[in-house]
C-alpha positions as YAML, in Angstrom:
chain: A
units: angstrom
residues:
- id: 1
  name: MET
  ca: [-58.09, 62.23, -8.04]
- id: 2
  name: THR
  ca: [-57.81, 61.09, -11.54]
- id: 3
  name: PRO
  ca: [-54.70, 59.00, -12.60]
- id: 4
  name: ASP
  ca: [-52.43, 60.66, -15.35]
- id: 5
  name: VAL
  ca: [-53.04, 59.76, -18.71]
- id: 6
  name: VAL
  ca: [-50.67, 59.05, -21.33]
- id: 7
  name: PRO
  ca: [-51.17, 59.48, -25.11]
- id: 8
  name: GLY
  ca: [-53.22, 56.52, -26.30]
- id: 9
  name: GLY
  ca: [-55.88, 56.83, -23.60]
- id: 10
  name: GLY
  ca: [-54.34, 54.45, -20.95]
- id: 11
  name: PRO
  ca: [-53.44, 55.22, -17.35]
- id: 12
  name: LYS
  ca: [-49.74, 56.08, -16.64]
- id: 13
  name: ARG
  ca: [-48.00, 53.20, -14.93]
- id: 14
  name: SER
  ca: [-45.82, 54.10, -11.82]
- id: 15
  name: ALA
  ca: [-42.11, 54.10, -12.46]
- id: 16
  name: VAL
  ca: [-41.46, 52.59, -8.98]
- id: 17
  name: ARG
  ca: [-42.92, 49.18, -8.47]
- id: 18
  name: ARG
  ca: [-44.40, 49.01, -4.97]
- id: 19
  name: ARG
  ca: [-42.83, 46.61, -2.67]
- id: 20
  name: ARG
  ca: [-44.83, 43.78, -1.16]
- id: 21
  name: PRO
  ca: [-44.99, 43.95, 2.57]
- id: 22
  name: LEU
  ca: [-43.37, 41.09, 4.45]
- id: 23
  name: THR
  ca: [-46.05, 38.80, 5.78]
- id: 24
  name: PHE
  ca: [-45.59, 35.90, 8.15]
- id: 25
  name: ASP
  ca: [-46.28, 33.44, 5.19]
- id: 26
  name: ARG
  ca: [-43.60, 35.08, 3.13]
- id: 27
  name: VAL
  ca: [-41.02, 35.23, 6.08]
- id: 28
  name: SER
  ca: [-41.83, 31.44, 7.12]
- id: 29
  name: PHE
  ca: [-41.37, 30.49, 3.65]
- id: 30
  name: MET
  ca: [-37.95, 32.06, 3.29]
- id: 31
  name: VAL
  ca: [-36.86, 30.71, 6.66]
- id: 32
  name: VAL
  ca: [-37.88, 27.06, 6.14]
- id: 33
  name: PHE
  ca: [-36.86, 26.76, 2.27]
- id: 34
  name: LEU
  ca: [-33.90, 29.06, 2.18]
- id: 35
  name: GLY
  ca: [-32.76, 29.55, 5.64]
- id: 36
  name: LEU
  ca: [-32.97, 26.07, 6.84]
- id: 37
  name: PRO
  ca: [-31.14, 24.44, 3.94]
- id: 38
  name: LEU
  ca: [-28.65, 27.14, 4.02]
- id: 39
  name: ALA
  ca: [-27.94, 26.50, 7.69]
- id: 40
  name: VAL
  ca: [-27.63, 22.87, 7.10]
- id: 41
  name: PHE
  ca: [-25.10, 23.41, 4.31]
- id: 42
  name: VAL
  ca: [-23.14, 25.76, 6.61]
- id: 43
  name: ILE
  ca: [-22.96, 23.52, 9.46]
- id: 44
  name: PHE
  ca: [-22.25, 20.07, 7.68]
- id: 45
  name: VAL
  ca: [-20.31, 21.25, 4.63]
- id: 46
  name: VAL
  ca: [-18.66, 24.67, 5.07]
- id: 47
  name: SER
  ca: [-17.74, 24.45, 8.69]
- id: 48
  name: PRO
  ca: [-15.91, 21.09, 8.43]
- id: 49
  name: PHE
  ca: [-13.86, 22.44, 5.48]
- id: 50
  name: VAL
  ca: [-12.97, 25.37, 7.47]
- id: 51
  name: GLN
  ca: [-11.99, 23.08, 10.64]
- id: 52
  name: ALA
  ca: [-9.98, 20.87, 8.32]
- id: 53
  name: LEU
  ca: [-8.03, 23.85, 7.02]
- id: 54
  name: TRP
  ca: [-7.36, 25.20, 10.75]
- id: 55
  name: TYR
  ca: [-6.17, 21.49, 11.87]
- id: 56
  name: SER
  ca: [-3.81, 21.32, 8.95]
- id: 57
  name: LEU
  ca: [-2.00, 24.16, 10.24]
- id: 58
  name: THR
  ca: [-1.39, 22.60, 13.42]
- id: 59
  name: ASP
  ca: [0.50, 19.68, 14.98]
- id: 60
  name: TRP
  ca: [-2.99, 18.12, 16.49]
- id: 61
  name: SER
  ca: [-2.57, 14.53, 17.74]
- id: 62
  name: GLY
  ca: [-6.22, 13.62, 17.58]
- id: 63
  name: PHE
  ca: [-6.41, 12.31, 20.77]
- id: 64
  name: SER
  ca: [-6.29, 15.52, 22.98]
- id: 65
  name: SER
  ca: [-7.42, 18.97, 23.00]
- id: 66
  name: LYS
  ca: [-3.89, 20.36, 22.98]
- id: 67
  name: MET
  ca: [-2.44, 21.45, 19.61]
- id: 68
  name: ASN
  ca: [0.13, 24.07, 18.52]
- id: 69
  name: PHE
  ca: [-0.11, 26.34, 15.28]
- id: 70
  name: VAL
  ca: [2.56, 25.42, 13.08]
- id: 71
  name: GLY
  ca: [1.74, 27.37, 9.94]
- id: 72
  name: PHE
  ca: [2.49, 25.79, 6.58]
- id: 73
  name: ASP
  ca: [5.01, 23.33, 8.00]
- id: 74
  name: ASN
  ca: [2.67, 20.37, 7.30]
- id: 75
  name: TYR
  ca: [2.36, 21.40, 3.68]
- id: 76
  name: VAL
  ca: [6.10, 21.99, 3.14]
- id: 77
  name: LYS
  ca: [6.84, 18.47, 4.94]
- id: 78
  name: LEU
  ca: [4.06, 16.98, 2.51]
- id: 79
  name: PHE
  ca: [5.84, 17.98, -0.70]
- id: 80
  name: HIS
  ca: [9.04, 16.44, 0.70]
- id: 81
  name: ASP
  ca: [7.32, 13.13, 1.66]
- id: 82
  name: ASP
  ca: [8.37, 10.67, -0.92]
- id: 83
  name: ILE
  ca: [5.60, 8.21, 0.03]
- id: 84
  name: PHE
  ca: [2.90, 10.93, -0.12]
- id: 85
  name: LEU
  ca: [4.25, 12.01, -3.37]
- id: 86
  name: LYS
  ca: [3.96, 8.38, -4.80]
- id: 87
  name: ALA
  ca: [0.44, 8.16, -3.73]
- id: 88
  name: VAL
  ca: [-0.38, 11.36, -5.44]
- id: 89
  name: ARG
  ca: [1.20, 9.92, -8.59]
- id: 90
  name: ASN
  ca: [-0.90, 6.72, -8.09]
- id: 91
  name: ASN
  ca: [-4.10, 8.65, -7.72]
- id: 92
  name: VAL
  ca: [-3.27, 10.75, -10.85]
- id: 93
  name: GLU
  ca: [-2.73, 7.61, -12.85]
- id: 94
  name: LEU
  ca: [-6.04, 6.21, -11.65]
- id: 95
  name: ALA
  ca: [-7.63, 9.47, -12.40]
- id: 96
  name: ILE
  ca: [-6.45, 9.28, -16.03]
- id: 97
  name: PHE
  ca: [-7.02, 5.62, -17.06]
- id: 98
  name: VAL
  ca: [-10.08, 4.37, -15.05]
- id: 99
  name: PRO
  ca: [-12.38, 7.10, -16.37]
- id: 100
  name: ILE
  ca: [-11.20, 6.78, -19.92]
- id: 101
  name: VAL
  ca: [-11.42, 2.97, -20.10]
- id: 102
  name: THR
  ca: [-14.65, 2.69, -18.20]
- id: 103
  name: ILE
  ca: [-16.36, 5.41, -20.51]
- id: 104
  name: VAL
  ca: [-15.05, 3.78, -23.70]
- id: 105
  name: LEU
  ca: [-16.46, 0.36, -22.62]
- id: 106
  name: ALA
  ca: [-19.78, 1.68, -21.20]
- id: 107
  name: LEU
  ca: [-20.19, 3.63, -24.26]
- id: 108
  name: THR
  ca: [-19.57, 0.74, -26.53]
- id: 109
  name: LEU
  ca: [-21.71, -1.62, -24.68]
- id: 110
  name: ALA
  ca: [-24.63, 1.09, -24.56]
- id: 111
  name: THR
  ca: [-24.13, 1.77, -28.30]
- id: 112
  name: LEU
  ca: [-24.62, -2.06, -28.99]
- id: 113
  name: VAL
  ca: [-27.56, -2.31, -26.55]
- id: 114
  name: THR
  ca: [-29.37, 0.59, -28.04]
- id: 115
  name: ILE
  ca: [-28.63, 1.09, -31.79]
- id: 116
  name: GLY
  ca: [-26.07, -1.68, -32.68]
- id: 117
  name: GLY
  ca: [-28.60, -4.33, -33.97]
- id: 118
  name: SER
  ca: [-29.71, -5.00, -37.53]
- id: 119
  name: GLY
  ca: [-28.53, -2.61, -40.22]
- id: 120
  name: THR
  ca: [-32.04, -2.99, -41.76]
- id: 121
  name: GLY
  ca: [-35.66, -1.96, -40.63]
- id: 122
  name: THR
  ca: [-36.04, 0.13, -37.44]
- id: 123
  name: VAL
  ca: [-33.04, 1.33, -35.58]
- id: 124
  name: ARG
  ca: [-32.57, -1.06, -32.61]
- id: 125
  name: GLY
  ca: [-30.10, -2.70, -30.26]
- id: 126
  name: LEU
  ca: [-28.81, -6.09, -30.14]
- id: 127
  name: ARG
  ca: [-31.32, -9.12, -29.54]
- id: 128
  name: ASN
  ca: [-31.70, -9.82, -25.81]
- id: 129
  name: SER
  ca: [-30.28, -6.45, -24.89]
- id: 130
  name: GLY
  ca: [-32.28, -6.46, -21.58]
- id: 131
  name: PHE
  ca: [-30.33, -9.49, -20.51]
- id: 132
  name: TYR
  ca: [-27.20, -7.86, -21.22]
- id: 133
  name: ARG
  ca: [-28.20, -4.78, -19.50]
- id: 134
  name: ILE
  ca: [-28.95, -6.58, -16.28]
- id: 135
  name: VAL
  ca: [-25.85, -8.71, -16.28]
- id: 136
  name: SER
  ca: [-23.58, -5.67, -16.84]
- id: 137
  name: PHE
  ca: [-25.25, -3.58, -14.14]
- id: 138
  name: PHE
  ca: [-25.12, -6.35, -11.49]
- id: 139
  name: PRO
  ca: [-21.55, -5.68, -10.36]
- id: 140
  name: TYR
  ca: [-22.78, -2.05, -9.33]
- id: 141
  name: VAL
  ca: [-25.09, -3.24, -6.88]
- id: 142
  name: ILE
  ca: [-22.33, -5.04, -5.05]
- id: 143
  name: PRO
  ca: [-20.76, -3.00, -2.39]
- id: 144
  name: ALA
  ca: [-17.17, -1.92, -3.18]
- id: 145
  name: ILE
  ca: [-15.67, -3.42, -0.27]
- id: 146
  name: VAL
  ca: [-17.07, -6.83, -1.27]
- id: 147
  name: ILE
  ca: [-15.95, -6.50, -4.73]
- id: 148
  name: GLY
  ca: [-12.52, -5.95, -3.55]
- id: 149
  name: LEU
  ca: [-12.48, -8.93, -1.29]
- id: 150
  name: ILE
  ca: [-13.87, -11.19, -3.91]
- id: 151
  name: TRP
  ca: [-11.26, -10.22, -6.47]
- id: 152
  name: ALA
  ca: [-8.51, -10.36, -3.80]
- id: 153
  name: GLN
  ca: [-9.47, -14.06, -3.27]
- id: 154
  name: VAL
  ca: [-9.59, -14.49, -7.23]
- id: 155
  name: PHE
  ca: [-5.90, -13.17, -7.40]
- id: 156
  name: THR
  ca: [-4.49, -15.17, -4.50]
- id: 157
  name: PRO
  ca: [-1.39, -17.02, -5.49]
- id: 158
  name: SER
  ca: [-2.06, -20.26, -3.66]
- id: 159
  name: SER
  ca: [-5.75, -20.68, -3.74]
- id: 160
  name: GLY
  ca: [-6.80, -18.14, -6.37]
- id: 161
  name: VAL
  ca: [-9.30, -19.08, -9.16]
- id: 162
  name: LEU
  ca: [-7.25, -17.09, -11.85]
- id: 163
  name: ASP
  ca: [-4.04, -18.93, -11.41]
- id: 164
  name: ALA
  ca: [-5.50, -22.32, -11.26]
- id: 165
  name: LEU
  ca: [-7.51, -21.51, -14.55]
- id: 166
  name: LEU
  ca: [-4.32, -20.40, -16.31]
- id: 167
  name: SER
  ca: [-2.56, -23.53, -15.18]
- id: 168
  name: LYS
  ca: [-5.10, -25.68, -16.38]
- id: 169
  name: ILE
  ca: [-4.91, -24.29, -19.83]
- id: 170
  name: GLY
  ca: [-1.10, -24.75, -20.11]
- id: 171
  name: LEU
  ca: [0.08, -21.34, -18.80]
- id: 172
  name: HIS
  ca: [2.27, -22.83, -16.02]
- id: 173
  name: GLN
  ca: [4.19, -19.68, -15.77]
- id: 174
  name: PHE
  ca: [1.25, -18.08, -13.90]
- id: 175
  name: GLU
  ca: [0.97, -20.95, -11.44]
- id: 176
  name: ASN
  ca: [1.06, -19.35, -7.83]
- id: 177
  name: TYR
  ca: [1.68, -15.87, -9.53]
- id: 178
  name: ALA
  ca: [1.16, -13.02, -7.08]
- id: 179
  name: TRP
  ca: [-0.96, -10.58, -9.27]
- id: 180
  name: LEU
  ca: [-1.26, -8.11, -6.37]
- id: 181
  name: GLY
  ca: [2.23, -8.78, -5.06]
- id: 182
  name: ASP
  ca: [4.15, -7.92, -8.18]
- id: 183
  name: ALA
  ca: [4.83, -4.09, -8.71]
- id: 184
  name: ARG
  ca: [4.34, -4.68, -12.40]
- id: 185
  name: THR
  ca: [0.63, -5.94, -12.17]
- id: 186
  name: ALA
  ca: [-0.66, -4.61, -8.90]
- id: 187
  name: MET
  ca: [-1.85, -1.34, -10.18]
- id: 188
  name: PRO
  ca: [-3.35, -2.63, -13.66]
- id: 189
  name: VAL
  ca: [-5.15, -5.40, -11.65]
- id: 190
  name: SER
  ca: [-6.59, -2.82, -9.30]
- id: 191
  name: MET
  ca: [-7.44, -0.81, -12.15]
- id: 192
  name: PHE
  ca: [-9.32, -3.96, -13.79]
- id: 193
  name: VAL
  ca: [-11.18, -4.36, -10.61]
- id: 194
  name: MET
  ca: [-12.54, -0.84, -10.23]
- id: 195
  name: ILE
  ca: [-13.39, -0.60, -13.97]
- id: 196
  name: TRP
  ca: [-15.30, -3.88, -13.53]
- id: 197
  name: GLY
  ca: [-17.33, -2.49, -10.76]
- id: 198
  name: PHE
  ca: [-18.19, 0.86, -12.60]
- id: 199
  name: VAL
  ca: [-18.73, -0.14, -15.98]
- id: 200
  name: GLY
  ca: [-22.35, -1.32, -15.53]
- id: 201
  name: PHE
  ca: [-23.86, 1.68, -14.03]
- id: 202
  name: TYR
  ca: [-22.32, 4.04, -16.59]
- id: 203
  name: MET
  ca: [-23.58, 1.69, -19.49]
- id: 204
  name: VAL
  ca: [-27.07, 2.18, -18.16]
- id: 205
  name: LEU
  ca: [-26.49, 6.03, -17.88]
- id: 206
  name: PHE
  ca: [-25.44, 6.19, -21.50]
- id: 207
  name: ILE
  ca: [-28.20, 3.90, -22.51]
- id: 208
  name: ALA
  ca: [-30.72, 6.49, -21.03]
- id: 209
  name: ALA
  ca: [-28.79, 9.45, -22.69]
- id: 210
  name: ILE
  ca: [-28.99, 7.56, -26.12]
- id: 211
  name: ARG
  ca: [-32.70, 6.83, -25.87]
- id: 212
  name: GLY
  ca: [-33.25, 10.48, -25.44]
- id: 213
  name: ILE
  ca: [-32.06, 11.25, -29.00]
- id: 214
  name: ASP
  ca: [-34.71, 11.35, -31.69]
- id: 215
  name: PRO
  ca: [-34.67, 7.99, -33.55]
- id: 216
  name: GLU
  ca: [-35.26, 9.94, -36.71]
- id: 217
  name: VAL
  ca: [-31.64, 11.21, -36.24]
- id: 218
  name: PHE
  ca: [-30.21, 7.59, -36.57]
- id: 219
  name: GLU
  ca: [-32.43, 6.91, -39.55]
- id: 220
  name: ALA
  ca: [-31.28, 9.62, -41.20]
- id: 221
  name: ALA
  ca: [-27.56, 8.79, -40.68]
- id: 222
  name: ARG
  ca: [-28.43, 5.23, -41.76]
- id: 223
  name: ILE
  ca: [-30.01, 6.73, -45.21]
- id: 224
  name: ASP
  ca: [-26.80, 8.64, -45.73]
- id: 225
  name: GLY
  ca: [-24.80, 5.56, -45.50]
- id: 226
  name: ALA
  ca: [-23.35, 6.03, -42.20]
- id: 227
  name: GLY
  ca: [-22.02, 2.83, -40.53]
- id: 228
  name: ARG
  ca: [-22.41, 1.90, -37.00]
- id: 229
  name: PHE
  ca: [-18.79, 3.28, -35.90]
- id: 230
  name: ARG
  ca: [-19.19, 6.49, -37.59]
- id: 231
  name: THR
  ca: [-22.55, 6.83, -36.15]
- id: 232
  name: ALA
  ca: [-21.37, 6.05, -32.72]
- id: 233
  name: THR
  ca: [-18.30, 8.66, -33.06]
- id: 234
  name: TYR
  ca: [-19.75, 11.49, -35.08]
- id: 235
  name: LEU
  ca: [-23.46, 11.43, -33.93]
- id: 236
  name: THR
  ca: [-24.03, 9.63, -30.81]
- id: 237
  name: LEU
  ca: [-20.88, 10.73, -28.87]
- id: 238
  name: PRO
  ca: [-21.48, 14.54, -29.80]
- id: 239
  name: LEU
  ca: [-25.02, 14.47, -28.65]
- id: 240
  name: ILE
  ca: [-24.48, 12.99, -25.25]
- id: 241
  name: ARG
  ca: [-21.42, 14.95, -24.56]
- id: 242
  name: ASP
  ca: [-22.73, 16.46, -21.33]
- id: 243
  name: ASN
  ca: [-23.41, 12.96, -20.18]
- id: 244
  name: VAL
  ca: [-19.92, 11.93, -20.93]
- id: 245
  name: GLN
  ca: [-18.47, 14.94, -19.25]
- id: 246
  name: THR
  ca: [-20.58, 14.24, -16.00]
- id: 247
  name: ALA
  ca: [-19.45, 10.60, -16.09]
- id: 248
  name: TYR
  ca: [-15.91, 11.38, -16.41]
- id: 249
  name: ILE
  ca: [-16.05, 13.97, -13.38]
- id: 250
  name: TYR
  ca: [-17.78, 11.15, -11.08]
- id: 251
  name: LEU
  ca: [-15.34, 8.47, -12.25]
- id: 252
  name: GLY
  ca: [-12.34, 10.81, -11.59]
- id: 253
  name: ILE
  ca: [-13.47, 11.63, -8.23]
- id: 254
  name: ALA
  ca: [-14.12, 8.09, -7.52]
- id: 255
  name: ALA
  ca: [-10.43, 7.28, -8.79]
- id: 256
  name: LEU
  ca: [-8.78, 9.97, -6.62]
- id: 257
  name: ASP
  ca: [-10.51, 8.48, -3.70]
- id: 258
  name: ALA
  ca: [-10.27, 4.65, -4.39]
- id: 259
  name: PHE
  ca: [-9.89, 3.91, -0.78]
- id: 260
  name: VAL
  ca: [-12.27, 1.05, -0.46]
- id: 261
  name: TYR
  ca: [-11.03, -0.85, -3.44]
- id: 262
  name: MET
  ca: [-7.30, -0.38, -2.54]
- id: 263
  name: GLN
  ca: [-7.72, -1.24, 1.13]
- id: 264
  name: ALA
  ca: [-9.54, -4.45, 0.29]
- id: 265
  name: LEU
  ca: [-6.81, -5.45, -2.57]
- id: 266
  name: ASN
  ca: [-3.86, -4.28, -0.97]
- id: 267
  name: PRO
  ca: [-4.08, -2.70, 2.57]
- id: 268
  name: GLY
  ca: [-0.19, -2.07, 2.85]
- id: 269
  name: GLY
  ca: [-0.11, 0.05, -0.35]
- id: 270
  name: GLY
  ca: [1.02, -2.83, -2.50]
- id: 271
  name: PRO
  ca: [4.69, -3.64, -3.38]
- id: 272
  name: GLN
  ca: [6.85, -0.82, -3.28]
- id: 273
  name: ASN
  ca: [3.82, 1.37, -2.64]
- id: 274
  name: SER
  ca: [2.72, 0.61, -6.38]
- id: 275
  name: THR
  ca: [-1.10, 0.87, -5.50]
- id: 276
  name: LEU
  ca: [-0.92, 3.44, -2.51]
- id: 277
  name: VAL
  ca: [-3.60, 6.31, -2.69]
- id: 278
  name: MET
  ca: [-3.87, 9.44, -0.81]
- id: 279
  name: PRO
  ca: [-6.66, 8.45, 1.24]
- id: 280
  name: GLN
  ca: [-4.81, 5.23, 2.48]
- id: 281
  name: GLN
  ca: [-1.74, 7.35, 3.48]
- id: 282
  name: LEU
  ca: [-3.96, 9.87, 5.35]
- id: 283
  name: PHE
  ca: [-5.80, 7.12, 7.35]
- id: 284
  name: THR
  ca: [-2.38, 5.46, 8.21]
- id: 285
  name: THR
  ca: [-0.82, 8.82, 9.00]
- id: 286
  name: ALA
  ca: [-3.90, 9.71, 11.43]
- id: 287
  name: PHE
  ca: [-4.98, 6.54, 13.01]
- id: 288
  name: ALA
  ca: [-1.71, 4.66, 13.14]
- id: 289
  name: LYS
  ca: [0.62, 7.37, 13.81]
- id: 290
  name: GLY
  ca: [-1.64, 9.82, 15.59]
- id: 291
  name: GLN
  ca: [-0.49, 12.83, 13.37]
- id: 292
  name: PHE
  ca: [-4.09, 14.26, 12.83]
- id: 293
  name: GLY
  ca: [-2.81, 17.60, 11.85]
- id: 294
  name: TYR
  ca: [-0.51, 16.22, 9.10]
- id: 295
  name: SER
  ca: [-3.17, 13.85, 7.77]
- id: 296
  name: THR
  ca: [-5.66, 16.83, 7.76]
- id: 297
  name: ALA
  ca: [-3.06, 18.55, 5.47]
- id: 298
  name: MET
  ca: [-3.24, 15.51, 3.18]
- id: 299
  name: GLY
  ca: [-6.91, 15.82, 3.05]
- id: 300
  name: VAL
  ca: [-6.87, 19.45, 2.07]
- id: 301
  name: VAL
  ca: [-4.53, 18.59, -0.78]
- id: 302
  name: LEU
  ca: [-6.61, 15.74, -1.71]
- id: 303
  name: ALA
  ca: [-9.54, 18.12, -1.80]
- id: 304
  name: ALA
  ca: [-7.74, 20.63, -3.96]
- id: 305
  name: VAL
  ca: [-6.63, 18.09, -6.57]
- id: 306
  name: THR
  ca: [-10.19, 16.74, -6.96]
- id: 307
  name: MET
  ca: [-11.55, 20.34, -7.46]
- id: 308
  name: LEU
  ca: [-8.57, 20.94, -9.83]
- id: 309
  name: PHE
  ca: [-9.49, 17.76, -11.67]
- id: 310
  name: ALA
  ca: [-13.16, 18.91, -12.09]
- id: 311
  name: LEU
  ca: [-12.02, 22.39, -13.33]
- id: 312
  name: LEU
  ca: [-9.77, 20.82, -15.82]
- id: 313
  name: VAL
  ca: [-12.40, 18.66, -17.13]
- id: 314
  name: PHE
  ca: [-15.00, 21.48, -17.42]
- id: 315
  name: THR
  ca: [-12.18, 23.71, -19.12]
- id: 316
  name: VAL
  ca: [-11.39, 21.09, -21.65]
- id: 317
  name: ASN
  ca: [-15.02, 20.60, -22.43]
- id: 318
  name: ALA
  ca: [-15.49, 24.29, -23.12]
- id: 319
  name: LEU
  ca: [-12.26, 24.77, -25.19]
- id: 320
  name: THR
  ca: [-13.22, 21.72, -27.48]
- id: 321
  name: GLY
  ca: [-16.78, 22.83, -28.29]
- id: 322
  name: GLY
  ca: [-18.93, 22.87, -24.93]
- id: 323
  name: ARG
  ca: [-22.36, 21.80, -25.65]
- id: 324
  name: ALA
  ca: [-23.04, 19.44, -28.51]
- id: 325
  name: PRO
  ca: [-25.29, 21.32, -31.32]
- id: 326
  name: ARG
  ca: [-28.82, 20.59, -31.87]
- id: 327
  name: VAL
  ca: [-29.63, 18.26, -34.77]
- id: 328
  name: LYS
  ca: [-32.87, 18.80, -36.66]
- id: 329
  name: VAL
  ca: [-34.19, 16.18, -38.91]
- id: 330
  name: GLY
  ca: [-36.81, 16.99, -41.47]
- id: 331
  name: ARG
  ca: [-37.86, 16.53, -45.05]
...
């Protein structure tokens, strides 16, 4: 039987594509590379979330199999808990200031190291930029708990290095000053420690992003008379916008957690709970008070705040321009 011929001489193509039969190779490929990862994701990610939602609706003590369903009582209690609300405010404060200061410092250092060198000749960074890169990245390789404990010793009133140094240069009002024991300074000092630990990694992240920009773009800006500050703000920053957004989200999530840093610096939450964060209150409620159902509700709220933060960052980025425009440099 001859195939149908269309005007033009070619055979007529079938309107319906034939389905390929399910062979053993295709089925095994889908099971291994789709089914197995999906099963792992459901078991280790989705299932714990569902369990947490269920436990948050009970009065489970955490040390027995008995629990009673209490509905949304834990959540109602949360929003009338002054200590927890204080922890939420502290976390929000951290999520605002720590990412902004870290990104500004990291971006400034990255700009100096990559394009902040001489104003003549090829575009390059400062001299010995490799040394600055290594030194600034060093704090990130130290575990967070170690960073917290080291700085806690630095800020110790009686034997701390900082008070001794300030006293030697004539600032005797800071002799035996409790930086972490004063509600006015405890949170700023804790922020400083977190920023000190984060800035090196994000500096390297921004260096990699800036290195990915065509050098001709910077040379063209220099020819047009743009200074270092205008180049950084009007050229570099828009071109690495997605990297800055990613950094802000990761830093915000780290600030909303902040358990390790705060527990090392001020295990009790600081004076007047000035440095208390949600994970600390969750930990205390669960393991010190045996209220796992109530603490799980805190965890659900923390997860919701984290997702809301990420959504807010994405929304602001989309409303303010989204992806940076492509820059073409040519004659």
